[in-house]
N, C-alpha and C positions, 0 to 999 in steps of 0.2 A: 143735855148734850155735853160731851167731853171733848176738849181740844188737847191733842197730844203732839209733842215734838219728838221725832225719832232722830237719833244721831248714830252714824256708822262711820267711824274713822278708818281710813285705809292708809297704806304706806305713803301714797302721794296725793291723796284726796280726802275730803270729808263730805259724806252725803248727809243731807238733812231733809226731813219731810214733815209737813204739818197735816195731821188728820183731824177731822171733826167726826167723832164716832168712827164708822167704817169708811167714811168718804175722804179720799185724798184731796187736799186743798192745794198743796204746792210741793215740789220736789226739786232739789238742786244738788249738783255735784260740784263742789268747790275744789279746784285743782291747786296743788302746792308744788312749785318748782323746786328743784334741788337747791337753788340759791335761797329760797324761802326757808328751807330746813337746815341749811348748812351749819348754822351757828349753834344748833342744839346737840349737845353731847349725847343725850339719851332721848329716846322717843317720849318718855314720860315728861320731859322738860318742855314739850311742845304744847301742853294743854292750855296755857294762857294765850299763846299765839292763836291757837285754833278757836278758843272761846271767843276772842275778839272778832274773828272773821265770821263766825256763826251769828253772833249778835248783830253785826253790821248787815249781813244778808237778810236777817229777819226784820231789821229796821227798814231796809230798802223795800221790803215787801209789805211794810206797814202792819206787821203782826203785833198785836197787843199782847205782850208777854203775860200781863195779869190775867188773861183769859186761859192760860195753860193750866191744865189739871195735872199733867205728868210730863216728865222728860224721860225717855227710855233710850239707854245707850247700849251699844254692842258690848257683850261680855268679853273679857280678856283672859290672859294666862294666869288664872288664880288656882287655888287648890282644887282638887277633884270634888265635884258636887253633883247632886241629883239635878235632873232637868227641872226647869220651872222659872218663875219670875221671882227675883230677889230685890228687896229694897236695899239701896246702896247704904252701907254703914262704914264706920271708921275702920273696922278690921278688913273689909274688902279693899278699901283705898290703900291701906298699909301693904297688903299683899300684892296689889297691882303695882305699886311703886317699887317693890322689891322683886317683882317677877321678871320673866324673860322680856326680850326686846320685841314687842309686837304692837302694831298700831292700835289694835282692838283694846289694849290696856287703857287707852284714853277714854273709852266710852263711858265708864262709870264716873270718872273724874269730871268730864264735861257735863254729864247729866246732873250731877249733884251741884256743881258750881253754878249752873244756870237755874236749877230749881230753887236753890237757897235764896235767890233774889226775888222770888215770887211767892206771895202769900198762898198758903194751902196747896202748894204744888209739891208733888212727890217725885222722887228719882228712883228708877229701876234699871236693872239689867236683866237680860233674858237668855237662857240656854247658851252659856259661853262654850268655847271650844273644849274646855276641860270637863264637860258633863261626863260623869262616870257612873254607869249603871251596869257594868259588866258582871256577868255571872262568874262565880269564883273560879271555875275551871278555865275560863278564858284568860285569866290573869297570869297563868303559869307559863313561863318560858323555860328553856333548857338550862338557864343559870338563875339561881334564886336571887342573886343580887341585881338582876335585870328583869323584873316582872314586866309583863305587857301593860301598856298604858292606853287609856282612852283619850285620844285627842283627834277630834273630827269636826265636821261642819254641822254642829248640833243644831244651830238656829234654823238653817234651811231644811235639814232633815226633818225636824219636828214639825215645822210649818207645813211642809209638803205632805207629811203623813196626815196631818189634820185636814188639809185641803182635799186630799183624795178621799178620806173617810166621809167627808160631807157630800161628795159627789155620788156616793153609793148609799147614802142614807144611814150611816152608822157613825161611830166615834173611833178615833185613833186608838183608844185603849182597848178596843175589841178586835183589833186586827193583828195579823202577823205579816210583816212587810220586810223586803230587802230594798233599802233606799240607797241610791248611788248619786253622790254629788260630783259632777264632772266640771271642774274648773281648773284654775292654776294648780291647785292640789286636788287629789281625787280621794274621796272616802266612800267606803262600801260598808254598810252596817245592817245587822240583823235586829229588827224591831219586833219584840214579842210583847203583845198586849200593853203597848205604851212605854216599854223600856228597851233601851238599846243594850242587848245582852252580849254583843260582840261587834267589834269594828277594827279595821286596820288603823294603825297609828299614822294619821295622814299628814302630820306636821313635818317630821324629819325621820320617820321610821320606815315601816314596811308597807307592802301592798303594791298596787299597780304603779308603774312610773306615770308621770303626768307631764303637762307642758313644761313645768319648771322643777320637778322633784324626781329623784332617781328611784324612789321606792325600794323594794326588796333588792338587796345586793348580795354578791358573793362575799361573805364576811371575811374569809381568809384573804382574798385579794385586796379588800379594803384595808384590812389590818396591815398587810405588807406595804401598801401605798402610804399609810400613815407613818411608817417607821423607816422608809427608804431615804428620807431627807429631801425628797423632790418637791413635796408640797408642805405649806404651812397649815396650821390648824384652821385658819380662816379660809384658805383655799379649799380644804377638804369639806368644810361646812358648806361653802358655796356650791361645790360639786353635788352635794346631796340636796340642797334647797336653793333654788335660784338659777343655777346653771346646769341642772340635771335634766333628765327626761328629753322632751322634744328639743329644748334649747341645746343640749349637748350633742344630739344627733344631727339636728337640722339648722341650728343657729337662730331659731325663732320659737316663741311660745304662741304664735298666732295660728290657730287651727284653720282659719279661713284661708290664710296664705298658703298653708301646706296643702289644703284641698285644691287650690288653684294649681299648685305645682303638679299635683297628681293628674288633674285634668289636662295639663300640658305635656304629660307623658313621663314625669319623673318617677321612675320605678323604685328608687331608694326611698323617697318620701312616702310612697305608698306602703312599702314594707314597714317603715317605722310607725306610721299611724295605725296600720293593722296590728302591729305588735302591742301598741298601747291599748287598743280596743280588746285584743285577745287577752291581755292581762287583767283588764277590768272584768271581762266575762268569767275568767277563772276565779276571781275573787267573789263574784256573785254566786257562782256554784258552791263555793266554800260556805257562804252564808246560808244558802238553801239547805246545806247539810246541817248547819247549826240549828236551823228551825225544823229539822227532821222531816223536811218535805211538806210541812204544814204551813204553806205560804199563800196568802191571799193575792199578793201582787209583788212584782219587782218594778220599782219606779226609778226612772232616769230623770235627773234634774241638773241644773247648773247651765252655764253658758255653752258648754260643748254639746249639750243635748240638742242644740239647734243644728248640729252638723250631721247630715244624713249619712255620710260615709261611716262615721263612728257608730251612730245609732244602728244602722243596718247591720254592721258587722257584729255588734253585741246581740242584736235580735236573732241573727242566724244561729248563734251558739246557745242562746237562752230560751228562745221560743218553745222548743220541745220540752223544757223543764218547768216553765212557770208562765203565768199571765204577765205580760209586760206592758207598762204604761209610761208615757213620756210627758213630762212637764218641762218644756224648754225654759232656760233662764232661771232666775231666782228673784224673789221679792223680799229681801231681808228687811227693808224699811216697813213694809206692811206687817211682816211678822213681829217686829218690835212693837209697833203701834197696837196691834190687835192683842198682844200679850198684856200690854199696859191697860188696855180697855177692859180686859177680863178682870183685872184686879180692881179697877175703879168701879166696876159693876158688881163687885162683891166677892170675887175669888181671893182667898187669903194668900198674900205673898209669903215666900219662904225667908227665913232668917239666915244670913251667911255667918 
């Protein structure tokens, strides 16, 4: 039996879970107030604070750390890499410390910091957001200095692809899939035989707008806004990520609240939520073209996949084109643990 600790740092929380082989033993979401984090200039500076809180929670649960075989953290904004499980090393830590400001950058640091205290315990990360398996033609944009980048919800995409494959008695590497993560950000990717050959840049780039992100924009209008002097760089960045999408139109990123507004007769809210679903469906159709129509299924996942208004709108557009399956929510903690378990049982981890 292997005991595994999964760690998933978010902007205002840290999720931890203990698994014994495939069985979940405990799951906690530790919330961090703005006051807790106010003294840290950079996100990477929070790792000691978060480590102490994690260790306290485990002590309160009477977890014997010496029984841990692995600690698996969420992967962060590192250099582009292939999908897989990576053992945490010095180069990875260096890149994460100098990478962008994203809470997931803490995953590898926390995993190694805790694993190093435990005999024979190993530290891994799995499928970070910078997984890059794009086919060459998908990298080309209209300006050579701005190639298309692969930044998407790789961890959940890959985990859901494997889960679906198991339900139909095959493996992820034998399927062609379009997988859609519907969350605060939205990513739509073409998976061909186990590799993501195309995806929208879901962090701050193009694709459907989402609860918090503006998605594809009129580039000319955006450029003019940048140079009019009305907005600062930080304000423009917030318009694209954080205050874009549903937040910009409706003042909230809560799809449940918007659905209730629609039930109460708010026609503007209905139009905006339809527009988001419409843009998702258009992106799915583009990925179906990437796979040349040879697609085993379109899979909707993420928190918004619980919302029937959005799901039904997408189904209406996509059902004539492909078989559609819905896996509401996400289970990144399980995905982290199961990836670590595969390595402990003999799969060779990749070297960063």
